[in-house]
C-alpha positions in Angstrom: 125.7 36.5 127.6 124.9 32.7 128.2 125.1 32.4 132.2 126.9 29.2 131.5 130.3 31.2 129.8 130.5 33.9 132.4 132.9 31.9 134.5 135.2 30.7 131.2 134.9 34.2 130.1 136.2 35.6 133.4 138.9 33.5 133.6 140.0 34.2 129.8 140.1 37.9 130.8 142.0 37.2 134.0 144.2 34.8 132.8 147.0 37.6 132.3 146.7 38.3 135.9 146.5 34.3 137.0 149.8 33.2 135.3 152.7 35.3 136.2 153.8 33.9 139.2 154.0 30.9 137.3 155.8 31.8 134.5 158.0 33.6 136.9 158.9 30.4 138.5 159.7 28.7 135.3 161.9 31.9 133.7 163.3 33.0 137.5 166.5 32.9 138.8 169.5 35.2 139.0 169.6 38.2 141.0 167.1 39.0 143.8 165.2 41.8 144.1 166.0 42.5 147.3 169.6 42.0 146.5 170.8 40.2 149.9 169.6 43.1 152.2 168.0 42.8 155.3 165.2 44.2 157.7 166.2 45.4 160.6 164.8 42.4 162.3 167.8 40.6 160.2 164.9 38.8 157.8 165.5 39.3 154.2 163.3 42.1 152.6 161.9 39.0 150.0 164.2 36.6 149.9 166.0 34.6 147.2 162.8 33.4 145.6 161.8 37.1 144.3 164.4 37.9 141.4 164.3 40.2 139.0 164.2 37.6 135.8 161.1 36.3 137.6 159.6 39.6 137.9 160.0 41.0 134.5 159.7 37.7 133.0 156.1 37.1 134.5 154.9 40.7 133.3 156.4 40.6 129.8 155.2 36.9 129.0 152.0 37.4 130.8 151.3 40.4 128.7 152.5 39.1 125.8 150.1 35.8 126.4 146.9 38.5 126.6 147.7 39.9 123.3 148.1 36.7 121.7 144.5 36.0 123.3 143.3 39.5 122.2 144.2 38.8 118.6 142.5 35.6 118.5 139.2 37.0 120.4 139.7 40.0 117.5 139.9 36.9 114.6 136.9 35.3 116.3 135.0 38.4 116.7 134.3 38.1 119.8 133.9 41.3 121.4 132.4 40.1 125.0 135.9 38.4 125.1 138.0 41.4 124.9 139.5 43.9 126.8 139.2 46.8 124.5 138.7 46.8 120.6 141.9 49.0 120.8 145.3 47.8 121.2 147.2 50.4 123.3 144.1 50.1 126.2 144.2 46.6 126.0 148.0 47.0 126.5 147.3 48.9 129.5 145.3 46.6 131.0 147.0 43.2 130.3 150.1 44.9 131.7 148.2 46.2 135.1 146.8 42.7 135.7 150.3 41.1 135.2 152.2 43.7 137.0 149.6 43.7 139.8 150.1 39.9 139.9 153.7 40.4 140.7 153.7 43.2 142.9 151.0 41.5 144.9 153.1 38.2 145.2 156.2 40.7 146.2 153.6 42.0 149.1 152.6 38.7 150.1 156.3 37.9 150.4 157.4 41.0 152.1 154.7 40.1 154.5 155.5 36.5 155.1 159.3 37.5 155.7 158.0 39.9 158.5 155.8 36.8 160.3 159.1 34.9 160.1 157.9 32.6 157.8 160.6 30.6 155.6 160.7 30.9 151.9 158.1 28.2 150.5 156.4 28.2 154.1 152.3 27.9 154.0 150.8 31.0 154.5 147.0 30.1 153.9 144.6 32.7 152.1 148.0 35.3 151.7 149.4 32.8 149.5 146.2 32.2 147.5 145.1 36.0 147.2 148.0 38.1 147.6 148.4 38.4 143.7 144.5 38.9 142.8 144.0 41.4 145.8 147.0 43.6 144.7 146.1 43.5 140.6 142.2 44.0 141.2 143.0 47.2 143.3 144.9 48.5 140.5 142.9 48.1 137.8 139.9 49.4 140.2 142.0 52.4 140.8 143.1 52.9 137.0 140.5 51.5 134.9 137.3 51.5 137.3 135.1 51.5 134.3 136.3 48.6 132.3 136.4 46.9 135.6 132.8 47.2 136.3 131.8 46.5 133.4 133.4 43.3 132.6 133.4 42.1 136.5 130.9 43.5 138.3 127.6 44.2 135.9 125.1 41.9 135.2 125.8 38.4 135.4 129.6 38.8 135.1 129.8 39.3 138.8 128.7 35.0 138.8 131.9 34.9 136.6 134.1 37.0 139.0 132.9 35.1 141.9 133.4 31.8 140.3 137.2 32.7 139.7 137.7 34.1 143.3 136.3 30.4 144.5 138.7 28.8 141.6 142.0 30.5 143.0 142.9 28.1 145.7 142.5 25.3 143.4 144.2 27.1 140.6 146.8 27.7 143.1 147.6 24.0 144.2 147.3 22.9 141.1 150.1 25.0 139.4 152.3 24.5 142.6 152.1 20.8 142.2 153.1 21.2 138.7 156.1 23.3 139.8 157.1 20.9 142.1 157.0 18.1 140.0 158.8 19.8 137.6 161.4 20.4 140.3 161.0 24.6 139.9 159.4 24.4 143.8 160.6 22.8 146.6 157.3 22.4 148.0 153.9 21.2 146.4 152.1 24.4 147.8 
């Protein structure tokens, strides 16, 4: 593969992991996942910003986008840009990425509440990478060979490192867009 394409390829393959939280902001609302429950320290488990509609919408719509990407790569006959040539293995990987990203965001929110950070308060590094770390861990546990083949072996590692470096820029950009659309209270 051309070295100039490894970062765009990594971005393409990881897009269903990179966008669930943005989708959750757009489609969220309604009942909070923690149903208003508080921990012994008096703080909410997750807060009002983590809703069932956002969680389900983020996972389903990101997985759906991945399926559209998969169909496009199949139509264009681009096997390097596929998760798998078969539907069900692809669906499983897409689901793991989307669910892992949303789970990581919940873990980050849980940690922020334990640190007495208000909803929307900045928490550098955790805010940018919580979703990524949990999703990658799920992939390493449940799709180890696929992950290594697509992000660690050979020049693909350059793409993976490139995405790690780009995540804070993507995070900030999407949050600014969400803020300007009135979907976020703060631009971070």
